[in-house]
N, C-alpha and C positions, 0 to 999 in steps of 0.2 A: 808603290813600294815593291821591292824585289822579293823573291822567295826567301833569300837570306835574311832580309830585314824582318820579314814575317816570323821566321824561325827565331831571330834574336829576341823578339818581343813575345814569344810563345807564353800563354798564361798571363799576360799583362796587356790586355787590350786597351786599357785607358792610357797606358804609357805609349803604346803604339800610336794612338790618336794624337797625343802631344807631339811625338816625334814627326809624324806626317806633316803637321802644320809647320813645325820648325824646318824641315827639309824643303818644303815648298817655298818658304820665305827665303832660304839661302839660295836656292836655285834661281829664283826670280830676281834677287837683289845683288847677287855676286856672280860675275862671269867666270866661265871656264873652271867649273868645280868638279872634282872627281869624288865619288863616294865609295868607300870600302867598308864592308861589314867584317868585323873581326870577332873573336870569341867574347871579348869583354867590352867592346866599344865599337861605335861606327865613326869613322873619320871622314872629314871633309878636307880636301886639300886642293891647292893649286900647284906651285912648285914643291911646297911642303905642307904638312898638316897644319891647319889653323883653327879648326873647331872639332870637338869630339862630343858624341852623345853616349852616355853610359847609364847604368843603374847604380853608380857609385853612391853609397850612403853617406853624403857629406854632412848630414845632421844626425844627432842622436835619434834613436828609433821613436821615442816618445813625441818628438817634434817633426817627424817625417810623414808627410801625407801619402795617401795611396789613391790614385797613382801619381807617379812622378818620373821625370827624367833628369839627369844631371848634364848640363851643358858646360863644357870646358873649353877655354880658349887661352891663347898666349899673347901677351903684349909686351912692349918694351918698358912699360911703366906699370906701377901698381894702381889699381882702381880701388878707391875706398868708397864702398856703397853698402847700405844695409842689405842689398840683394845678393851680394857676394857671400857665399857660405864658407869658402876656404880660399887662401892665396898662399903661394909659395914662390920662391925665386930659385929655381933649380940651377940657373946659370946667371952670371952677372948681366943685368939689363934684359932678363927673360923672366917675366912674371906669368905664372899659370893661375888662372881664376876658375873657380867652380861655382856654378849657379844652379840651384835646384829649382826646377820648373814643375809646378803642380796644376796650373790652369792655363788654358789657352790664352787668356788675357796677359800672361806673363811673357808670352813670345811677342814682345812689343818693340817699338822703335828704339828704346834704350838698349835692350839686349842685342838687337840687330846692329846697332851702331858699334857695339863692342866687337861683334863677330866680324863686321866689315873691316874694322880697324885691324883685327887680328889677321884677316886675309891679306891686307896690304902689307903688314909687318912680315908675315910669312913669305910673301912673294919677294921681298927685298933681301932675304938671306942669301 
């Protein structure tokens, strides 16, 4: 992890651990990825952003575990899954999905399939 990434997760070491595993999988499974740390999120991009990690509270506080990260990604279609915490369609045929990750086991093949699909979708724009 870069110094910027460490600062992003300051005071949230458990969230940093989740992020590190996610980042490792993205870099291993998707080619030509750029990572940028912003004030409120970390973006993964090829030609355009396809996945974002944040601390966005997509669940009510009573149902939000500690630690957690939120992984967001955009697809051409809506995914209906109990794992998806929030979905919106900011543009026609552009669906943004938010998944709260609280355990390393949740950074699994299903999540990575969505992220890979988002990378392909992003690269076609």
